[in-house]
C-alpha positions as CSV (number, residue, x, y, z in Angstrom):
1,X,135.0,101.9,-88.4
2,X,136.8,105.2,-89.3
3,X,135.7,108.5,-88.1
4,X,134.8,109.6,-91.6
5,X,132.8,106.3,-92.2
6,X,131.0,107.0,-88.9
7,X,130.3,110.5,-89.8
8,X,128.9,109.5,-93.3
9,X,126.9,106.7,-91.8
10,X,125.4,109.1,-89.2
11,X,124.6,111.5,-92.0
12,X,122.9,109.3,-94.0
13,X,120.8,108.0,-91.1
14,X,119.8,111.7,-90.5
15,X,119.0,112.4,-94.0
16,X,116.5,109.4,-94.0
17,X,114.8,110.8,-91.0
18,X,114.6,114.2,-92.2
19,X,113.2,113.0,-95.5
20,X,110.5,110.8,-94.3
21,X,107.3,111.6,-92.4
22,X,108.7,110.1,-89.2
23,X,109.3,112.6,-86.4
24,X,112.1,111.3,-84.2
25,X,112.9,112.4,-80.8
26,X,115.2,115.3,-80.5
27,X,117.7,113.2,-78.8
28,X,117.7,110.7,-81.5
29,X,118.7,113.6,-83.9
30,X,121.4,114.7,-81.6
31,X,122.6,111.1,-81.2
32,X,123.0,110.9,-85.0
33,X,125.2,114.1,-85.4
34,X,127.1,114.3,-82.1
35,X,129.0,111.9,-80.0
36,X,127.2,109.5,-77.5
37,X,128.4,111.5,-74.3
38,X,126.8,114.8,-75.4
39,X,123.7,115.6,-73.3
40,X,120.4,116.2,-75.2
41,X,119.2,119.8,-74.1
42,X,115.8,119.9,-72.3
43,X,112.9,121.1,-74.7
44,X,111.9,123.6,-72.0
45,X,115.3,125.3,-72.3
46,X,114.9,125.7,-76.0
47,X,113.1,128.9,-77.3
48,X,111.8,129.1,-80.7
49,X,114.1,130.5,-83.4
50,X,113.3,133.5,-85.6
51,X,112.3,131.3,-88.4
52,X,110.1,129.0,-86.2
53,X,108.2,132.2,-85.0
54,X,107.9,133.1,-88.7
55,X,106.5,129.7,-89.8
56,X,104.2,129.5,-86.6
57,X,102.8,133.0,-87.9
58,X,102.1,131.5,-91.1
59,X,100.6,128.5,-89.7
60,X,98.4,130.8,-87.7
61,X,97.4,132.5,-90.8
62,X,96.3,129.2,-92.2
63,X,99.2,128.5,-94.6
64,X,100.0,124.8,-95.7
65,X,103.4,123.3,-95.7
66,X,103.6,123.6,-99.3
67,X,102.6,127.5,-99.0
68,X,105.1,128.2,-96.3
69,X,107.9,126.3,-98.4
70,X,107.0,128.5,-101.5
71,X,106.8,131.8,-99.7
72,X,110.1,131.4,-97.6
73,X,112.0,129.5,-100.6
74,X,112.4,126.3,-98.6
75,X,111.4,122.5,-99.2
76,X,108.5,121.0,-97.7
77,X,110.8,118.7,-96.0
78,X,112.5,121.5,-94.3
79,X,109.2,123.1,-93.4
80,X,108.0,119.7,-91.9
81,X,111.3,119.9,-89.7
82,X,110.6,123.1,-88.5
83,X,107.1,122.4,-87.6
84,X,108.2,119.3,-85.8
85,X,110.5,121.4,-83.9
86,X,107.9,124.0,-83.0
87,X,105.6,121.3,-81.8
88,X,108.2,119.5,-79.7
89,X,109.4,122.8,-78.3
90,X,105.8,124.0,-77.4
91,X,104.9,120.6,-75.9
92,X,101.8,120.3,-78.3
93,X,100.8,117.4,-80.6
94,X,99.3,119.5,-83.5
95,X,99.3,122.9,-85.4
96,X,96.2,123.9,-83.9
97,X,97.3,123.4,-80.5
98,X,100.5,125.3,-81.3
99,X,98.5,128.2,-82.6
100,X,96.2,128.1,-79.6
101,X,99.0,128.3,-77.3
102,X,100.7,131.1,-79.2
103,X,97.5,133.1,-79.0
104,X,97.2,132.7,-75.3
105,X,100.8,133.7,-74.8
106,X,102.3,130.7,-73.4
107,X,104.4,129.7,-76.4
108,X,108.1,129.1,-76.1
109,X,110.0,132.5,-76.7
């Protein structure tokens, strides 16, 4: 398979994951877009981005994915992607736990 064909195949696989409700392990995402010899960074080494902090604040205010997407002019799929990253980086399983962790000051910075 040519490099171009491999990149197209990886991009297609990544798009299917991002557009589904499946939340893949971040190493899977890295594997789809990077070479196999690239190490996957530890979750603990990754601080929340500015956008993730913004979305976490909106979650704390009770906003749904649809409301967050509308207010930030991004798709619900993009919101789901950010929420998944937030949950992974904060080592929690749901939005409520993320907000709880944020309010106690133990959130990823």
